Backbone as numpy.savetxt, mean C-alpha at the origin, in Angstrom:
# Nx Ny Nz CAx CAy CAz Cx Cy Cz
5.04 3.24 16.27 4.25 3.31 15.33 5.16 2.92 14.08
6.25 3.67 14.04 7.14 3.38 12.96 7.87 2.13 12.79
8.20 1.58 14.18 8.74 0.34 14.27 7.74 -0.81 13.70
6.49 -0.69 14.13 5.50 -1.65 13.61 5.36 -1.67 12.15
5.24 -0.50 11.67 5.21 -0.40 10.04 6.57 -0.84 9.41
7.65 -0.96 9.97 8.79 -1.46 9.49 8.65 -2.88 9.47
8.13 -3.45 10.71 8.16 -4.92 10.91 6.86 -5.50 9.73
6.02 -4.80 9.62 5.01 -5.05 8.59 5.57 -5.19 7.36
6.42 -4.06 6.89 7.07 -4.09 5.50 7.97 -5.38 5.43
8.80 -5.50 6.43 9.81 -6.58 6.44 8.98 -8.01 6.51
7.94 -8.21 7.08 7.15 -9.49 6.99 6.66 -9.63 5.49
6.26 -8.53 4.96 5.67 -8.72 3.51 6.91 -8.99 2.60
7.92 -8.40 2.78 9.13 -8.70 1.96 9.65 -10.20 2.20
9.49 -10.48 3.23 9.77 -12.11 3.62 8.83 -13.07 2.99
7.70 -12.57 3.03 6.74 -13.45 2.37 6.83 -13.59 0.95
7.36 -12.47 0.35 7.49 -12.47 -1.24 8.67 -13.32 -1.49
9.98 -12.96 -0.57 11.09 -13.79 -0.93 10.95 -15.28 -0.84
10.21 -15.66 0.40 9.99 -17.10 0.82 9.16 -17.70 -0.33
8.11 -17.02 -0.80 7.30 -17.78 -1.70 7.94 -17.77 -3.17
8.75 -16.77 -3.57 9.49 -16.93 -4.88 10.45 -18.07 -4.66
11.08 -18.24 -3.63 12.16 -19.22 -3.49 11.41 -20.69 -3.49
10.35 -20.80 -2.83 9.73 -22.10 -2.60 8.55 -22.56 -3.52
7.89 -21.63 -4.31 7.01 -22.05 -5.10 6.99 -21.87 -6.30
6.30 -22.75 -7.18 6.31 -22.58 -8.79 5.57 -21.36 -9.01
6.02 -20.79 -10.09 5.46 -19.67 -10.61 3.85 -19.83 -11.08
3.57 -20.89 -11.41 2.26 -21.34 -11.95 1.28 -21.61 -10.68
1.80 -21.77 -9.60 0.99 -21.94 -8.36 0.05 -20.80 -7.98
-1.37 -21.06 -7.90 -2.11 -19.99 -7.57 -1.86 -19.51 -6.28
-1.70 -20.28 -5.11 -1.47 -19.74 -3.89 -0.20 -18.99 -3.97
0.99 -19.44 -4.68 2.03 -18.69 -4.45 1.90 -17.31 -5.19
1.19 -17.28 -6.28 0.80 -16.06 -6.87 0.09 -15.08 -6.02
-0.90 -15.53 -5.29 -1.63 -14.83 -4.17 -0.73 -14.31 -3.24
0.19 -15.15 -2.66 1.07 -14.75 -1.65 1.88 -13.57 -2.18
2.47 -13.68 -3.23 3.48 -12.70 -3.74 2.71 -11.30 -3.97
1.47 -11.33 -4.50 0.72 -10.15 -4.71 0.28 -9.42 -3.37
-0.18 -10.25 -2.52 -0.41 -9.89 -0.96 0.76 -9.20 -0.40
1.97 -9.98 -0.47 3.27 -9.50 0.26 3.65 -8.12 -0.51
3.46 -8.11 -1.81 4.00 -6.88 -2.40 3.04 -5.55 -2.06
1.67 -5.97 -2.02 0.74 -4.81 -1.45 0.92 -4.23 0.02
1.24 -5.45 0.92 1.49 -5.30 2.21 2.68 -4.42 2.48
3.88 -4.93 1.71 5.20 -4.11 1.74 4.99 -2.76 1.28
4.46 -2.48 0.05 4.12 -1.32 -0.53 3.41 -0.23 0.47
2.30 -0.68 1.02 1.45 -0.02 1.93 2.12 0.40 3.22
2.85 -0.55 3.84 3.54 -0.26 5.05 4.78 0.88 4.84
5.58 0.62 3.87 6.67 1.70 3.38 6.00 3.03 3.13
4.91 3.04 2.46 4.43 4.35 2.00 3.69 4.92 3.52
3.09 4.09 4.29 2.45 4.86 5.59 3.56 5.05 6.57
4.82 4.38 6.67 5.71 4.81 7.30 6.67 6.20 6.99
6.75 6.16 5.61 7.13 7.51 5.17 6.31 8.55 5.26
4.97 8.46 5.32 4.05 9.57 5.34 3.90 9.94 6.93
3.89 8.87 7.84 4.18 9.23 9.20 5.26 10.02 9.50
6.36 9.55 9.05 7.57 10.31 9.25 7.57 11.86 8.83
7.10 12.01 7.48 6.88 13.37 7.08 5.90 14.01 7.65
4.75 13.48 8.03 3.65 14.29 8.52 3.62 14.61 10.00
4.56 13.89 10.76 4.53 14.30 12.38 5.86 14.96 12.64
6.52 15.36 11.76 7.73 16.40 12.00 7.32 17.72 12.52
7.69 17.98 13.64 7.62 19.38 14.26 6.26 19.72 14.32
5.45 18.86 14.97 4.05 19.16 15.00 3.65 18.86 16.49
2.57 19.54 17.13 2.19 19.34 18.28 1.24 17.90 18.51
1.14 17.36 19.66 0.63 16.12 19.88 -0.67 15.80 19.27
-1.56 16.96 19.38 -2.95 16.87 18.63 -2.75 16.67 17.19
-1.99 17.45 16.63 -1.89 17.75 15.21 -1.12 16.34 14.74
-0.29 15.69 15.55 0.22 14.36 15.22 -0.50 13.25 14.99
-1.64 13.11 15.90 -2.57 12.17 15.88 -3.40 12.08 14.76
-3.68 13.43 14.17 -4.51 13.60 12.84 -3.68 13.01 11.77
-2.23 13.55 11.84 -1.36 13.42 10.72 -1.07 11.82 10.58
-1.06 11.07 11.81 -0.85 9.68 11.66 -1.99 8.90 11.01
-3.29 9.38 11.44 -4.50 8.66 10.81 -4.43 8.84 9.38
-4.20 10.15 8.86 -4.11 10.23 7.49 -3.17 9.60 6.77
-1.84 9.58 7.24 -0.71 8.65 6.77 -1.11 7.23 6.63
-1.81 6.65 7.72 -2.11 5.41 7.58 -3.14 4.99 6.55
-4.17 5.87 6.40 -5.31 5.69 5.26 -4.58 5.87 3.89
-3.55 6.90 3.82 -2.96 6.98 2.42 -2.08 5.86 2.24
-1.45 5.41 3.24 -0.48 4.13 3.15 -1.22 2.85 2.73
-2.49 2.63 3.33 -3.22 1.59 2.81 -3.87 1.89 1.37
-4.12 2.85 0.94 -4.43 3.29 -0.41 -3.21 2.81 -1.18
-2.26 3.13 -1.02 -0.98 2.83 -1.70 -0.71 1.27 -1.89
-1.10 0.66 -0.84 -1.01 -0.82 -0.73 -1.99 -1.47 -1.74
-3.38 -0.78 -1.62 -4.30 -1.49 -2.54 -4.02 -1.16 -3.97
-3.56 -0.05 -4.14 -3.24 0.33 -5.55 -1.94 -0.70 -6.12
-1.18 -0.92 -5.24 -0.11 -1.82 -5.70 -0.45 -3.32 -5.87
-1.50 -3.61 -4.97 -1.94 -5.13 -5.15 -2.93 -5.31 -6.27
-3.64 -4.13 -6.40 -4.54 -4.09 -7.60 -3.82 -4.19 -9.01
-2.80 -3.32 -9.08 -1.92 -3.57 -10.36 -1.06 -4.74 -10.60
-0.61 -5.22 -9.42 0.02 -6.34 -9.43 -1.01 -7.63 -9.91
-2.20 -7.64 -9.42 -3.15 -8.65 -9.77 -3.53 -8.46 -11.30
-3.72 -7.11 -11.69 -4.06 -7.02 -13.24 -2.99 -7.52 -13.96
-1.59 -7.30 -13.46 -0.51 -7.92 -14.27 -0.68 -9.39 -14.30
-0.97 -10.03 -13.35 -1.07 -11.70 -13.32 -2.07 -11.87 -14.24
-3.18 -11.33 -14.43 -4.46 -11.76 -15.35 -4.17 -11.21 -16.76
-2.97 -10.60 -16.97 -2.79 -10.05 -18.31 -3.87 -8.69 -18.71
-4.30 -7.99 -17.64 -5.09 -6.95 -17.83 -4.44 -5.75 -17.50
-3.18 -5.64 -17.41 -2.41 -4.30 -17.09 -2.00 -3.63 -18.36
-2.87 -2.47 -18.53 -2.60 -1.57 -19.62 -2.56 -0.16 -19.15
-1.90 0.89 -19.89 -2.07 2.15 -19.52 -3.36 2.67 -19.17
-4.39 2.21 -19.79 -5.71 2.70 -19.64 -6.29 2.05 -18.31
-6.04 0.78 -18.02 -6.52 0.36 -16.79 -5.82 1.00 -15.44
-4.35 1.12 -15.82 -3.48 1.83 -14.73 -4.06 3.12 -14.49
-4.53 3.98 -15.37 -5.11 5.18 -15.34 -6.44 5.26 -14.42
-7.14 4.23 -14.96 -8.33 4.11 -14.08 -8.37 3.81 -12.81
-7.35 2.94 -12.43 -7.23 2.41 -10.91 -6.68 3.46 -10.10
-5.72 4.18 -10.59 -4.97 5.42 -9.91 -5.84 6.43 -9.90
-6.74 6.86 -10.82 -7.73 7.88 -10.87 -8.90 7.44 -9.94
-9.20 6.15 -9.68 -10.49 5.96 -8.78 -9.91 6.10 -7.38
-8.63 5.84 -7.07 -7.99 5.89 -5.66 -7.85 7.46 -5.62
-7.41 8.40 -6.42 -7.34 9.62 -6.45 -8.64 10.36 -5.97
-9.76 9.99 -6.80 -10.87 10.54 -6.63 -11.44 10.19 -5.10
-11.13 9.05 -4.63 -11.70 8.57 -3.45 -10.81 9.43 -2.27
-9.69 9.78 -2.38 -8.65 10.56 -1.50 -9.36 11.94 -1.53
-9.60 12.44 -2.67 -10.46 13.97 -2.73 -11.69 13.67 -2.00
-12.49 12.86 -2.20 -13.69 12.80 -1.49 -13.45 12.72 0.03
-12.51 11.80 0.57 -12.34 11.67 1.89 -11.69 12.93 2.72
-10.88 13.55 1.70 -10.22 14.82 2.27 -11.08 15.91 2.36
-12.00 15.93 1.63 -12.81 17.17 1.52 -13.52 17.68 2.92
-13.31 18.89 3.17 -14.27 19.59 4.38 -15.29 20.13 3.96
-16.33 20.01 5.08 -17.51 20.87 4.79 -17.31 22.14 5.35
-17.93 23.06 4.48 -17.84 24.31 4.89 -19.21 25.05 5.50
């Protein structure tokens, strides 16, 4: 699992590096590739870190639940990074919009993590 996440992160970084080296900054496809690569790299690195931290010293059944949770949270980090990068591209990044984006994802995580009693 962690090798696959590291490979995904490396692929995202390679996409960003190749695009920056070969495309013009005003090219729409280039901008989309950079934003996507940043989101992919951030999500994979976050998921890898959370998988590593969440599975240390746990039994097999607990590890499976921790991996699922880590992958979901890593995907959220990637989505946040992509959204913020996209907002930066369209000149819509302000402290208020950052707060709304992060708050929306935090509330979604609270709702998804809530247990019924």
